[in-house]
C-alpha positions in Angstrom: 79.8 18.5 -9.4 76.5 16.7 -8.4 75.4 17.9 -5.0 72.3 15.7 -4.3 71.0 12.6 -6.0 67.4 11.4 -5.6 66.1 8.3 -7.4 62.6 8.0 -8.8 62.1 4.5 -10.2 58.8 3.0 -11.3 58.3 1.8 -7.7 58.9 5.1 -6.0 55.8 7.0 -7.3 52.1 6.3 -7.8 51.3 4.2 -10.8 50.9 6.0 -14.1 47.4 7.0 -15.0 46.6 4.8 -18.0 43.2 6.4 -18.5 43.8 10.0 -17.6 40.8 12.3 -17.8 41.2 14.4 -20.9 40.2 18.0 -21.4 38.8 17.5 -24.8 42.1 18.1 -26.6 44.7 20.7 -27.0 43.6 24.3 -26.5 41.9 25.7 -29.5 41.9 29.3 -30.7 38.9 31.4 -30.0 36.6 31.5 -33.1 35.8 35.2 -32.3 39.5 36.0 -32.7 39.8 34.6 -36.1 40.1 36.7 -39.2 36.9 36.4 -41.2 38.7 35.4 -44.3 40.6 32.6 -42.5 37.3 31.3 -41.1 35.7 31.4 -44.5 38.6 29.6 -46.1 38.4 26.9 -43.4 34.8 26.3 -44.3 33.7 26.1 -40.7 30.0 25.3 -40.1 30.2 25.5 -36.3 32.1 22.2 -35.8 35.4 22.0 -34.2 38.1 21.2 -36.7 40.7 19.0 -35.1 42.9 18.7 -38.2 44.5 21.2 -40.5 46.5 20.0 -43.5 48.5 17.1 -42.3 48.5 18.1 -38.6 45.9 17.1 -36.0 45.4 18.1 -32.4 46.3 15.6 -29.7 44.2 15.0 -26.6 45.8 16.2 -23.3 45.2 15.1 -19.8 42.9 17.2 -17.6 45.3 19.9 -16.4 43.3 20.6 -13.2 43.8 17.0 -12.2 47.5 17.7 -11.8 47.2 21.0 -10.0 47.8 23.3 -12.9 45.6 25.6 -15.0 47.1 24.8 -18.4 49.8 22.5 -19.9 52.9 24.4 -20.8 55.0 22.0 -22.8 58.7 22.7 -22.7 60.2 19.8 -24.6 59.3 16.7 -26.7 61.5 13.9 -28.0 60.7 10.9 -30.2 62.8 7.8 -29.7 62.5 4.8 -32.1 62.9 2.3 -29.2 60.7 3.8 -26.4 58.3 6.1 -28.2 57.6 9.8 -27.8 58.0 11.7 -24.5 57.4 15.2 -23.3 57.8 17.5 -20.3 55.3 20.1 -19.3 54.9 22.7 -16.5 52.1 24.8 -15.1 51.7 28.5 -15.7 54.1 30.6 -13.7 52.2 33.4 -11.8 48.9 31.6 -11.7 49.4 29.7 -8.5 50.3 26.6 -10.5 52.4 25.2 -7.8 52.6 21.7 -9.3 55.9 20.3 -10.4 57.0 19.2 -13.9 55.2 16.2 -15.4 56.7 13.6 -17.7 54.3 12.6 -20.3 54.2 9.7 -22.9 52.3 9.5 -26.2 50.1 6.4 -26.1 47.0 5.5 -28.0 46.9 8.8 -29.9 46.9 10.9 -26.7 49.4 12.3 -24.2 49.3 10.6 -20.8 51.2 11.5 -17.6 53.9 9.0 -16.8 55.1 10.5 -13.5 55.8 13.8 -11.7 59.3 15.0 -11.5 60.6 16.2 -8.1 64.0 16.8 -6.5 64.4 14.5 -3.5 61.6 12.4 -2.1 59.2 12.4 0.9 59.0 15.5 3.1 62.2 16.9 1.5 60.7 16.8 -2.0 61.0 20.0 -4.0 59.0 20.9 -7.1 61.1 21.6 -10.3 60.6 23.3 -13.6 62.3 21.5 -16.5 62.9 23.5 -19.7 64.7 21.2 -22.1 64.3 17.5 -23.1 66.6 15.4 -25.2 67.4 11.7 -25.9 70.1 9.4 -27.3 67.8 7.5 -29.6 68.3 4.3 -27.6 66.0 4.8 -24.7 67.9 7.3 -22.6 66.2 10.7 -21.7 67.7 13.9 -20.3 66.0 17.1 -19.2 67.3 20.1 -17.3 65.9 23.0 -15.4 65.7 24.5 -11.9 64.1 24.0 -8.5 61.0 26.0 -7.9 62.0 26.6 -4.3 65.5 28.1 -4.6 66.4 28.2 -8.3 69.0 25.5 -8.0 69.9 23.6 -11.2 68.3 20.2 -11.8 69.2 17.3 -14.0 66.5 14.7 -14.8 67.7 11.6 -16.7 67.3 7.9 -17.0 66.2 4.8 -18.9 62.7 5.2 -20.4 62.4 1.6 -21.3 62.9 0.6 -17.6 61.0 3.6 -16.3 64.0 4.2 -14.1 65.0 7.9 -13.6 67.1 10.1 -11.3 66.6 13.7 -10.4 69.9 15.5 -9.3 70.5 18.9 -7.9 73.3 20.6 -9.9 75.8 23.4 -9.2 74.5 25.7 -12.0 71.1 26.7 -13.2 70.5 24.8 -16.5 68.6 25.7 -19.6 69.6 23.4 -22.5 70.5 19.7 -23.1 71.6 17.7 -26.1 73.0 14.2 -26.9 76.1 14.2 -29.2 75.8 10.4 -29.6 74.4 7.4 -27.7 77.0 7.8 -24.9 77.8 11.5 -24.6 75.4 14.3 -23.5 75.8 18.0 -22.9 74.1 20.6 -20.7 74.4 24.4 -20.6 73.0 27.2 -18.5 73.5 30.5 -16.7 76.9 31.8 -15.9 78.2 30.6 -19.2 78.6 27.1 -17.9 79.0 24.2 -20.3 79.2 20.5 -19.1 79.5 17.2 -20.8 79.0 13.7 -19.5 82.0 11.4 -19.0 82.1 7.8 -20.0 80.9 6.9 -16.5 78.0 9.3 -16.8 79.4 11.9 -14.5 79.4 15.6 -15.5 82.6 17.5 -16.2 83.1 21.1 -17.1 83.7 21.7 -20.8 84.1 25.5 -20.5 83.0 28.7 -18.8 82.4 32.0 -20.6 81.0 35.3 -19.1 77.4 35.1 -20.2 74.4 32.8 -20.3 73.6 29.9 -22.5 70.1 28.6 -23.4 70.7 26.0 -26.1 73.2 23.5 -27.4 73.3 21.5 -30.7 75.7 20.0 -33.2 76.5 17.1 -35.5 78.5 15.0 -33.0 80.9 15.1 -30.1 83.6 16.9 -32.1 81.2 19.4 -33.7 79.3 21.2 -31.0 77.6 24.6 -30.8 76.2 26.6 -27.8 73.9 29.6 -28.1 72.9 32.3 -25.7 74.4 35.7 -24.8 78.0 36.7 -23.9 79.1 39.9 -22.2 80.5 42.5 -24.6 83.0 44.8 -22.8 82.7 47.5 -25.5 79.0 47.8 -25.0 78.8 46.9 -21.4 76.0 44.5 -22.0 75.2 40.9 -23.1 74.7 40.3 -26.8 73.7 37.2 -28.6 76.5 34.8 -29.2 77.2 31.3 -30.6 80.3 29.3 -29.6 81.6 26.4 -31.6 84.0 23.7 -30.3 86.9 23.6 -32.7 90.4 22.0 -32.7 92.8 24.3 -31.1 96.6 24.5 -30.9 98.0 21.0 -30.4 94.8 19.4 -31.4 93.0 20.2 -28.1 89.5 21.4 -28.7 88.6 24.9 -27.6 85.6 27.2 -27.9 85.5 29.9 -30.6 82.8 32.5 -30.0 81.1 34.8 -32.4 79.5 37.7 -30.6 76.8 39.7 -32.3 76.6 43.4 -31.5 73.8 45.9 -32.1 74.8 46.2 -35.8 73.9 42.5 -36.3 70.8 42.1 -34.1 68.1 44.7 -34.3 68.3 47.4 -31.6 66.1 46.9 -28.6 65.7 43.2 -29.5 66.3 40.5 -27.0 69.9 39.8 -27.7 69.8 36.1 -26.9 70.2 33.1 -29.2 67.1 30.9 -28.6 67.7 27.8 -30.7 70.0 26.3 -33.3 70.4 23.3 -35.6 73.2 21.8 -37.7 72.8 19.4 -40.6 75.2 18.4 -43.3 76.5 21.5 -45.0 74.9 24.2 -42.9 74.1 25.4 -39.3 71.5 27.9 -38.2 70.7 29.9 -35.1 67.7 32.1 -34.2 67.4 35.2 -32.0 64.9 38.1 -31.7 65.3 40.1 -34.9 67.9 37.8 -36.6 68.1 34.4 -38.2 71.6 33.4 -39.3 73.4 30.5 -41.1 77.0 29.3 -41.4 78.6 26.8 -43.8 79.7 23.6 -42.1 83.4 24.3 -42.8 83.2 27.9 -41.5 83.0 29.6 -38.1 81.6 32.9 -39.3 77.9 33.7 -39.6 75.7 35.7 -42.0 72.0 36.6 -42.0 69.9 34.1 -43.9 67.6 35.3 -46.7 64.8 33.9 -44.5 64.0 36.2 -41.6 61.1 35.0 -39.5 59.2 37.7 -37.6 59.7 36.0 -34.3 62.6 34.0 -32.7 62.4 30.3 -33.2 62.3 28.0 -30.1 63.1 24.6 -31.5 64.5 22.8 -34.5 64.3 19.1 -35.6 66.1 17.7 -38.6 65.4 14.3 -40.3 67.9 15.1 -43.0 69.6 18.1 -44.7 66.5 18.5 -46.9 63.9 18.0 -44.2 64.2 20.4 -41.3 61.4 21.8 -39.1 61.4 24.8 -36.8 58.7 26.2 -34.5 58.3 29.4 -32.5 55.8 31.8 -30.9 52.4 32.7 -32.2 51.9 29.4 -33.9 54.8 29.7 -36.3 55.9 26.5 -38.1 58.5 26.4 -40.8 60.0 23.7 -43.1 63.3 23.7 -44.9 63.5 21.5 -48.0 67.2 21.9 -48.7 66.8 25.1 -50.6 64.6 27.5 -48.7 62.4 27.9 -45.6 58.7 27.9 -46.1 55.9 28.7 -43.5 52.9 26.6 -42.7 49.6 28.1 -41.8 47.3 25.9 -39.7 43.7 26.6 -38.8 41.8 24.9 -36.0 38.3 25.7 -34.9 38.0 28.2 -37.7 40.9 30.3 -36.4 44.6 30.4 -37.2 46.9 28.7 -34.8 48.4 31.3 -32.5 49.6 29.4 -29.5 53.3 29.7 -28.7 55.1 26.6 -29.8 58.1 25.4 -27.9 59.4 22.1 -29.2 59.3 19.8 -32.3 60.5 16.3 -32.8 60.0 13.5 -35.3 60.8 10.0 -36.5 62.9 8.7 -39.3 59.6 7.8 -41.1 58.5 11.4 -41.1 56.1 11.5 -38.2 56.1 14.8 -36.4 55.2 16.0 -32.9 54.9 19.7 -32.0 54.1 21.0 -28.5 53.6 24.4 -27.0 51.5 26.4 -24.6 48.3 24.4 -24.1 48.6 22.6 -27.3 50.0 19.4 -28.9 50.0 18.5 -32.6 50.9 15.4 -34.5 51.5 14.7 -38.2 51.4 11.0 -39.1 54.2 9.6 -41.2 53.5 10.3 -44.9 
């Protein structure tokens, strides 16, 4: 149930800054922190290296100009009709009281399109959005919570028309995904799952005792949710993935696989952080475990590939071209056979910023964002 609706069209807010002051680019690693061998391999002679392999740093607006100390990107989405968009927040705990900013990639740099707030005028509340998705036809969707009271927030609209709404929601929200051009899904705390109706309204699609942080799939009839679900045998929440499957009488229902301490490393954060599904296989990632499942199966097994950190985001161009990113500058590519890491070096030091989201185009262009950093790979 939507409790409050506030509109933010292109006429409701100050004009977008077309020439935003830049801070010289994405945050670069400290040269002094670099391993000597890495610095030597990079052949650095004091100059700042803005490119590493096929990836280059992207200029960011001056964070201080928007009331924050550093850009913390929490989502990025490439749309073939309206370009590439991102959401970013300030640093929690650093008196970064500014609200989420919606950014657009233009002229080889990220530029702020507008701020996102719940309600308008004297009633406006700052928000913190954590997930961004799109339908590939100009519609964007992001979810999060209000900074004031933790109430759930849905931000969505038509990027081509620059017409957006920000709605208060009945549950705190953490993940969003479009199943197709007309149907979207959102998930969050309290094991809540919602999907949009044909009229764009939200309807409950299930509730499980636990919390969900991500949702993905291959279409409206093949949907996965990830997070943690309460295990009565252990008296605690453990990582879990649910899959929407055809139940008795053909009605779809959720089938959950719960992962106990024998599956996820002890003392790990038992929470599924991200997932992806392509033709033939689906994956999910959690602290201490990376698992896969065949498309026709509902069970999971550990993948031969086990990254040292949980992954935060996946993007797939095809079943043989899948990308994933995570903390400490981790970037991985799946070629249809195996996962392989990429090691990037900027300013003579290895990339160590936490990466939060990845997206791309059908031509192979890639965009990666994270904490104080944004990268781009031009189409091959």
